[in-house]
C-alpha beads as a LAMMPS data file, in Angstrom:
LAMMPS data file: protein, C-alpha beads

59 atoms
58 bonds

1 atom types
1 bond types

-500.0 500.0 xlo xhi
-500.0 500.0 ylo yhi
-500.0 500.0 zlo zhi

Masses

1 110.0

Atoms # bond

1 1 1 -244.219 477.880 -55.516
2 1 1 -243.137 478.711 -58.861
3 1 1 -245.184 477.858 -62.105
4 1 1 -242.412 476.617 -63.597
5 1 1 -241.519 473.730 -60.546
6 1 1 -245.120 472.281 -59.930
7 1 1 -243.731 469.120 -59.184
8 1 1 -242.246 470.269 -55.611
9 1 1 -244.339 471.292 -52.717
10 1 1 -242.655 472.283 -49.715
11 1 1 -244.134 473.160 -46.166
12 1 1 -243.676 476.895 -46.774
13 1 1 -245.826 476.776 -49.852
14 1 1 -248.473 475.047 -47.458
15 1 1 -250.087 477.624 -45.297
16 1 1 -249.081 476.335 -41.693
17 1 1 -252.647 477.096 -40.299
18 1 1 -254.464 475.323 -43.001
19 1 1 -252.218 472.306 -42.198
20 1 1 -253.225 472.582 -38.659
21 1 1 -257.097 472.819 -39.485
22 1 1 -256.401 469.251 -41.595
23 1 1 -254.718 468.063 -38.202
24 1 1 -258.001 469.157 -36.398
25 1 1 -260.257 467.622 -38.904
26 1 1 -258.566 464.270 -38.965
27 1 1 -258.362 463.970 -35.307
28 1 1 -262.308 464.656 -34.992
29 1 1 -263.037 462.103 -37.786
30 1 1 -260.859 459.230 -35.808
31 1 1 -262.071 460.740 -32.515
32 1 1 -265.919 460.392 -33.618
33 1 1 -265.880 457.889 -36.600
34 1 1 -269.646 457.093 -36.117
35 1 1 -271.028 460.714 -36.456
36 1 1 -273.250 461.674 -38.910
37 1 1 -272.254 463.404 -42.050
38 1 1 -273.713 466.598 -41.109
39 1 1 -271.876 466.484 -37.861
40 1 1 -268.732 466.244 -39.592
41 1 1 -269.608 469.044 -41.947
42 1 1 -270.562 471.697 -39.032
43 1 1 -267.100 470.680 -37.379
44 1 1 -265.251 471.042 -40.443
45 1 1 -266.902 474.786 -40.848
46 1 1 -266.582 475.425 -37.213
47 1 1 -262.686 474.719 -37.203
48 1 1 -262.446 476.713 -40.206
49 1 1 -263.492 479.547 -38.585
50 1 1 -261.543 479.022 -35.199
51 1 1 -258.154 478.534 -37.364
52 1 1 -259.521 481.939 -39.467
53 1 1 -259.365 483.579 -35.876
54 1 1 -256.373 482.082 -34.926
55 1 1 -254.612 483.403 -38.270
56 1 1 -256.135 486.787 -37.569
57 1 1 -254.838 487.170 -34.161
58 1 1 -251.479 486.112 -35.161
59 1 1 -251.355 488.746 -37.722

Bonds

1 1 1 2
2 1 2 3
3 1 3 4
4 1 4 5
5 1 5 6
6 1 6 7
7 1 7 8
8 1 8 9
9 1 9 10
10 1 10 11
11 1 11 12
12 1 12 13
13 1 13 14
14 1 14 15
15 1 15 16
16 1 16 17
17 1 17 18
18 1 18 19
19 1 19 20
20 1 20 21
21 1 21 22
22 1 22 23
23 1 23 24
24 1 24 25
25 1 25 26
26 1 26 27
27 1 27 28
28 1 28 29
29 1 29 30
30 1 30 31
31 1 31 32
32 1 32 33
33 1 33 34
34 1 34 35
35 1 35 36
36 1 36 37
37 1 37 38
38 1 38 39
39 1 39 40
40 1 40 41
41 1 41 42
42 1 42 43
43 1 43 44
44 1 44 45
45 1 45 46
46 1 46 47
47 1 47 48
48 1 48 49
49 1 49 50
50 1 50 51
51 1 51 52
52 1 52 53
53 1 53 54
54 1 54 55
55 1 55 56
56 1 56 57
57 1 57 58
58 1 58 59
């Protein structure tokens, strides 16, 4: 994404692995809506490291 055209955001500008992480976090939040906030944080961080491992494996 160029600095002169910040109004457009394409999927190529968004890291696809990050998008996968966001989907996993959303699924967790809808799957376990009554989970305590600390579990939300723990799962989000755990999924971050899982996605980071996937990224490193693919590169």
